[in-house]
N, CA, C and O atoms as a GROMACS GRO file, in nm:
protein
  292
    1MET      N    1  18.811  13.441   4.427
    1MET     CA    2  18.667  13.466   4.449
    1MET      C    3  18.668  13.467   4.553
    1MET      O    4  18.733  13.387   4.621
    2THR      N    5  18.576  13.582   4.610
    2THR     CA    6  18.537  13.646   4.727
    2THR      C    7  18.474  13.558   4.845
    2THR      O    8  18.355  13.534   4.831
    3LYS      N    9  18.515  13.525   4.921
    3LYS     CA   10  18.497  13.469   5.034
    3LYS      C   11  18.406  13.549   5.157
    3LYS      O   12  18.453  13.629   5.237
    4ILE      N   13  18.249  13.500   5.150
    4ILE     CA   14  18.190  13.630   5.288
    4ILE      C   15  18.141  13.514   5.341
    4ILE      O   16  18.100  13.413   5.283
    5LEU      N   17  18.153  13.550   5.502
    5LEU     CA   18  18.154  13.487   5.596
    5LEU      C   19  18.006  13.584   5.680
    5LEU      O   20  17.992  13.705   5.699
    6GLY      N   21  17.884  13.426   5.724
    6GLY     CA   22  17.788  13.568   5.770
    6GLY      C   23  17.770  13.575   5.911
    6GLY      O   24  17.763  13.460   5.956
    7ILE      N   25  17.761  13.651   5.989
    7ILE     CA   26  17.783  13.664   6.176
    7ILE      C   27  17.660  13.670   6.195
    7ILE      O   28  17.611  13.771   6.144
    8ALA      N   29  17.549  13.567   6.275
    8ALA     CA   30  17.492  13.537   6.350
    8ALA      C   31  17.457  13.616   6.552
    8ALA      O   32  17.569  13.654   6.583
    9ILE      N   33  17.412  13.630   6.610
    9ILE     CA   34  17.451  13.635   6.735
    9ILE      C   35  17.331  13.582   6.793
    9ILE      O   36  17.224  13.567   6.733
   10ARG      N   37  17.353  13.557   6.906
   10ARG     CA   38  17.244  13.533   7.059
   10ARG      C   39  17.245  13.615   7.174
   10ARG      O   40  17.354  13.631   7.229
   11TYR      N   41  17.184  13.648   7.202
   11TYR     CA   42  17.183  13.727   7.355
   11TYR      C   43  17.077  13.776   7.437
   11TYR      O   44  16.993  13.847   7.382
   12PHE      N   45  17.066  13.753   7.547
   12PHE     CA   46  16.958  13.774   7.652
   12PHE      C   47  16.949  13.955   7.610
   12PHE      O   48  17.030  14.048   7.611
   13SER      N   49  16.812  13.939   7.575
   13SER     CA   50  16.784  14.115   7.572
   13SER      C   51  16.712  14.143   7.741
   13SER      O   52  16.624  14.071   7.790
   14VAL      N   53  16.766  14.247   7.799
   14VAL     CA   54  16.678  14.280   7.940
   14VAL      C   55  16.549  14.308   7.880
   14VAL      O   56  16.462  14.224   7.901
   15LYS      N   57  16.527  14.380   7.830
   15LYS     CA   58  16.445  14.486   7.720
   15LYS      C   59  16.299  14.375   7.692
   15LYS      O   60  16.187  14.392   7.738
   16LYS      N   61  16.336  14.290   7.623
   16LYS     CA   62  16.247  14.158   7.631
   16LYS      C   63  16.242  14.034   7.670
   16LYS      O   64  16.158  13.949   7.640
   17GLU      N   65  16.363  14.021   7.758
   17GLU     CA   66  16.347  13.944   7.882
   17GLU      C   67  16.342  13.801   7.782
   17GLU      O   68  16.252  13.723   7.751
   18SER      N   69  16.477  13.810   7.753
   18SER     CA   70  16.419  13.673   7.658
   18SER      C   71  16.544  13.657   7.550
   18SER      O   72  16.597  13.763   7.517
   19VAL      N   73  16.591  13.541   7.497
   19VAL     CA   74  16.740  13.516   7.462
   19VAL      C   75  16.717  13.550   7.328
   19VAL      O   76  16.687  13.437   7.289
   20VAL      N   77  16.705  13.660   7.174
   20VAL     CA   78  16.720  13.693   7.072
   20VAL      C   79  16.860  13.632   7.013
   20VAL      O   80  16.977  13.615   7.046
   21SER      N   81  16.785  13.614   6.922
   21SER     CA   82  16.867  13.589   6.733
   21SER      C   83  16.899  13.668   6.666
   21SER      O   84  16.814  13.648   6.579
   22THR      N   85  16.953  13.745   6.631
   22THR     CA   86  16.983  13.816   6.491
   22THR      C   87  17.112  13.794   6.394
   22THR      O   88  17.209  13.720   6.411
   23PHE      N   89  17.085  13.873   6.298
   23PHE     CA   90  17.187  13.840   6.180
   23PHE      C   91  17.276  14.014   6.254
   23PHE      O   92  17.215  14.114   6.293
   24LEU      N   93  17.392  13.998   6.252
   24LEU     CA   94  17.529  14.081   6.303
   24LEU      C   95  17.575  14.148   6.127
   24LEU      O   96  17.574  14.269   6.106
   25GLY      N   97  17.598  14.086   6.062
   25GLY     CA   98  17.690  14.159   5.940
   25GLY      C   99  17.730  13.995   5.848
   25GLY      O  100  17.708  13.879   5.882
   26LEU      N  101  17.784  14.043   5.746
   26LEU     CA  102  17.880  13.972   5.695
   26LEU      C  103  18.038  14.080   5.665
   26LEU      O  104  18.058  14.201   5.657
   27CYS      N  105  18.134  13.941   5.656
   27CYS     CA  106  18.258  14.022   5.639
   27CYS      C  107  18.298  13.924   5.574
   27CYS      O  108  18.290  13.807   5.611
   28GLU      N  109  18.368  13.984   5.416
   28GLU     CA  110  18.494  13.996   5.305
   28GLU      C  111  18.555  13.923   5.356
   28GLU      O  112  18.588  13.967   5.466
   29LEU      N  113  18.604  13.794   5.329
   29LEU     CA  114  18.779  13.681   5.394
   29LEU      C  115  18.854  13.785   5.279
   29LEU      O  116  18.793  13.853   5.196
   30LYS      N  117  18.989  13.778   5.297
   30LYS     CA  118  19.065  13.778   5.191
   30LYS      C  119  19.099  13.660   5.196
   30LYS      O  120  19.144  13.639   5.084
   31GLU      N  121  19.107  13.563   5.258
   31GLU     CA  122  19.188  13.424   5.276
   31GLU      C  123  19.110  13.353   5.376
   31GLU      O  124  19.088  13.395   5.490
   32CYS      N  125  19.061  13.216   5.316
   32CYS     CA  126  18.951  13.161   5.404
   32CYS      C  127  19.063  13.108   5.528
   32CYS      O  128  19.072  12.986   5.510
   33ASN      N  129  19.147  13.147   5.639
   33ASN     CA  130  19.185  13.087   5.725
   33ASN      C  131  19.188  13.123   5.892
   33ASN      O  132  19.130  13.230   5.911
   34ALA      N  133  19.218  13.086   5.965
   34ALA     CA  134  19.180  13.126   6.146
   34ALA      C  135  19.197  13.198   6.173
   34ALA      O  136  19.120  13.249   6.255
   35GLN      N  137  19.333  13.281   6.120
   35GLN     CA  138  19.404  13.438   6.120
   35GLN      C  139  19.246  13.561   6.028
   35GLN      O  140  19.183  13.659   6.066
   36ASN      N  141  19.246  13.498   5.936
   36ASN     CA  142  19.173  13.643   5.849
   36ASN      C  143  19.010  13.625   5.924
   36ASN      O  144  18.947  13.731   5.928
   37ILE      N  145  18.938  13.498   5.984
   37ILE     CA  146  18.822  13.480   6.024
   37ILE      C  147  18.869  13.554   6.165
   37ILE      O  148  18.778  13.629   6.200
   38VAL      N  149  18.984  13.558   6.260
   38VAL     CA  150  18.944  13.661   6.358
   38VAL      C  151  18.980  13.794   6.339
   38VAL      O  152  18.962  13.881   6.424
   39ASN      N  153  19.039  13.814   6.210
   39ASN     CA  154  19.046  13.941   6.200
   39ASN      C  155  18.905  13.981   6.155
   39ASN      O  156  18.831  14.044   6.230
   40ALA      N  157  18.879  13.954   6.069
   40ALA     CA  158  18.738  13.956   6.008
   40ALA      C  159  18.632  13.982   6.111
   40ALA      O  160  18.556  14.079   6.107
   41LEU      N  161  18.632  13.894   6.199
   41LEU     CA  162  18.540  13.908   6.313
   41LEU      C  163  18.522  14.020   6.459
   41LEU      O  164  18.417  14.065   6.504
   42LYS      N  165  18.666  14.042   6.511
   42LYS     CA  166  18.689  14.153   6.575
   42LYS      C  167  18.681  14.308   6.491
   42LYS      O  168  18.653  14.417   6.541
   43GLU      N  169  18.711  14.282   6.363
   43GLU     CA  170  18.683  14.392   6.282
   43GLU      C  171  18.554  14.448   6.271
   43GLU      O  172  18.536  14.570   6.276
   44LEU      N  173  18.408  14.316   6.248
   44LEU     CA  174  18.273  14.314   6.294
   44LEU      C  175  18.266  14.412   6.401
   44LEU      O  176  18.244  14.533   6.408
   45ILE      N  177  18.297  14.310   6.488
   45ILE     CA  178  18.254  14.368   6.681
   45ILE      C  179  18.263  14.475   6.734
   45ILE      O  180  18.187  14.518   6.821
   46LYS      N  181  18.404  14.556   6.664
   46LYS     CA  182  18.440  14.686   6.661
   46LYS      C  183  18.348  14.757   6.623
   46LYS      O  184  18.272  14.825   6.692
   47LYS      N  185  18.353  14.742   6.496
   47LYS     CA  186  18.198  14.829   6.357
   47LYS      C  187  18.066  14.831   6.457
   47LYS      O  188  17.992  14.923   6.490
   48LYS      N  189  18.066  14.716   6.485
   48LYS     CA  190  17.885  14.728   6.584
   48LYS      C  191  17.882  14.808   6.702
   48LYS      O  192  17.781  14.872   6.729
   49GLY      N  193  17.998  14.810   6.786
   49GLY     CA  194  18.018  14.896   6.899
   49GLY      C  195  18.032  14.816   7.007
   49GLY      O  196  18.023  14.861   7.121
   50LEU      N  197  18.057  14.675   6.977
   50LEU     CA  198  18.018  14.550   7.096
   50LEU      C  199  18.130  14.544   7.196
   50LEU      O  200  18.197  14.646   7.183
   51THR      N  201  18.182  14.459   7.298
   51THR     CA  202  18.309  14.475   7.357
   51THR      C  203  18.379  14.320   7.353
   51THR      O  204  18.369  14.295   7.473
   52LEU      N  205  18.398  14.284   7.336
   52LEU     CA  206  18.533  14.162   7.279
   52LEU      C  207  18.476  14.074   7.407
   52LEU      O  208  18.406  13.974   7.426
   53ASN      N  209  18.569  14.202   7.506
   53ASN     CA  210  18.532  14.103   7.594
   53ASN      C  211  18.451  14.003   7.723
   53ASN      O  212  18.468  13.921   7.813
   54LYS      N  213  18.329  14.103   7.632
   54LYS     CA  214  18.199  14.049   7.764
   54LYS      C  215  18.101  13.924   7.640
   54LYS      O  216  17.992  13.873   7.667
   55LEU      N  217  18.187  13.901   7.495
   55LEU     CA  218  18.121  13.798   7.430
   55LEU      C  219  18.165  13.637   7.435
   55LEU      O  220  18.268  13.587   7.389
   56ARG      N  221  18.053  13.569   7.506
   56ARG     CA  222  18.099  13.411   7.540
   56ARG      C  223  18.058  13.331   7.388
   56ARG      O  224  18.001  13.390   7.296
   57GLY      N  225  18.095  13.197   7.381
   57GLY     CA  226  18.058  13.147   7.299
   57GLY      C  227  18.117  13.094   7.147
   57GLY      O  228  18.215  13.164   7.120
   58ILE      N  229  18.089  12.991   7.036
   58ILE     CA  230  18.100  13.031   6.898
   58ILE      C  231  18.035  12.864   6.867
   58ILE      O  232  18.032  12.748   6.910
   59GLY      N  233  17.996  12.941   6.775
   59GLY     CA  234  17.945  12.850   6.710
   59GLY      C  235  17.927  12.819   6.537
   59GLY      O  236  17.883  12.910   6.467
   60VAL      N  237  17.960  12.701   6.481
   60VAL     CA  238  18.018  12.702   6.362
   60VAL      C  239  17.976  12.528   6.268
   60VAL      O  240  17.932  12.424   6.317
   61ASP      N  241  18.016  12.563   6.118
   61ASP     CA  242  17.994  12.477   6.039
   61ASP      C  243  18.076  12.319   6.039
   61ASP      O  244  18.068  12.250   5.937
   62ASN      N  245  18.166  12.261   6.180
   62ASN     CA  246  18.251  12.240   6.156
   62ASN      C  247  18.367  12.188   6.060
   62ASN      O  248  18.393  12.073   6.023
   63VAL      N  249  18.418  12.290   6.035
   63VAL     CA  250  18.502  12.290   5.942
   63VAL      C  251  18.661  12.328   6.034
   63VAL      O  252  18.676  12.382   6.144
   64SER      N  253  18.755  12.279   5.943
   64SER     CA  254  18.885  12.236   6.073
   64SER      C  255  18.927  12.374   6.086
   64SER      O  256  18.994  12.400   6.187
   65VAL      N  257  18.903  12.462   6.011
   65VAL     CA  258  18.925  12.598   6.040
   65VAL      C  259  18.879  12.648   6.136
   65VAL      O  260  18.939  12.732   6.204
   66MET      N  261  18.795  12.617   6.152
   66MET     CA  262  18.669  12.643   6.271
   66MET      C  263  18.762  12.645   6.409
   66MET      O  264  18.789  12.730   6.494
   67THR      N  265  18.793  12.515   6.385
   67THR     CA  266  18.764  12.408   6.547
   67THR      C  267  18.939  12.346   6.544
   67THR      O  268  18.982  12.264   6.626
   68GLY      N  269  19.019  12.405   6.434
   68GLY     CA  270  19.150  12.282   6.446
   68GLY      C  271  19.184  12.313   6.550
   68GLY      O  272  19.116  12.408   6.586
   69VAL      N  273  19.284  12.273   6.652
   69VAL     CA  274  19.302  12.225   6.735
   69VAL      C  275  19.422  12.364   6.778
   69VAL      O  276  19.438  12.439   6.875
   70TYR      N  277  19.502  12.341   6.622
   70TYR     CA  278  19.614  12.425   6.642
   70TYR      C  279  19.624  12.535   6.592
   70TYR      O  280  19.693  12.629   6.630
   71ASN      N  281  19.537  12.527   6.482
   71ASN     CA  282  19.516  12.651   6.388
   71ASN      C  283  19.383  12.707   6.395
   71ASN      O  284  19.348  12.793   6.314
   72GLY      N  285  19.296  12.662   6.497
   72GLY     CA  286  19.124  12.694   6.451
   72GLY      C  287  19.130  12.822   6.535
   72GLY      O  288  19.214  12.847   6.621
   73VAL      N  289  18.985  12.930   6.477
   73VAL     CA  290  18.972  13.048   6.563
   73VAL      C  291  18.965  12.986   6.670
   73VAL      O  292  18.953  13.047   6.776
   0.00000   0.00000   0.00000
């Protein structure tokens, strides 16, 4: 069964002078583990032309693979 990860972002828009929330994209996951989620996120970020080292924060639905102490994203 194919798993899809939906990514939404929040950022400060200089043009709008406010915080904006928007849908960034969907990532197909080969496996639902931390490494595949990280790889999918990095690929989407690169595809959208964003700079990884300028991004901050994470929001999750409290699944252990996303927030795990040893193998989390």
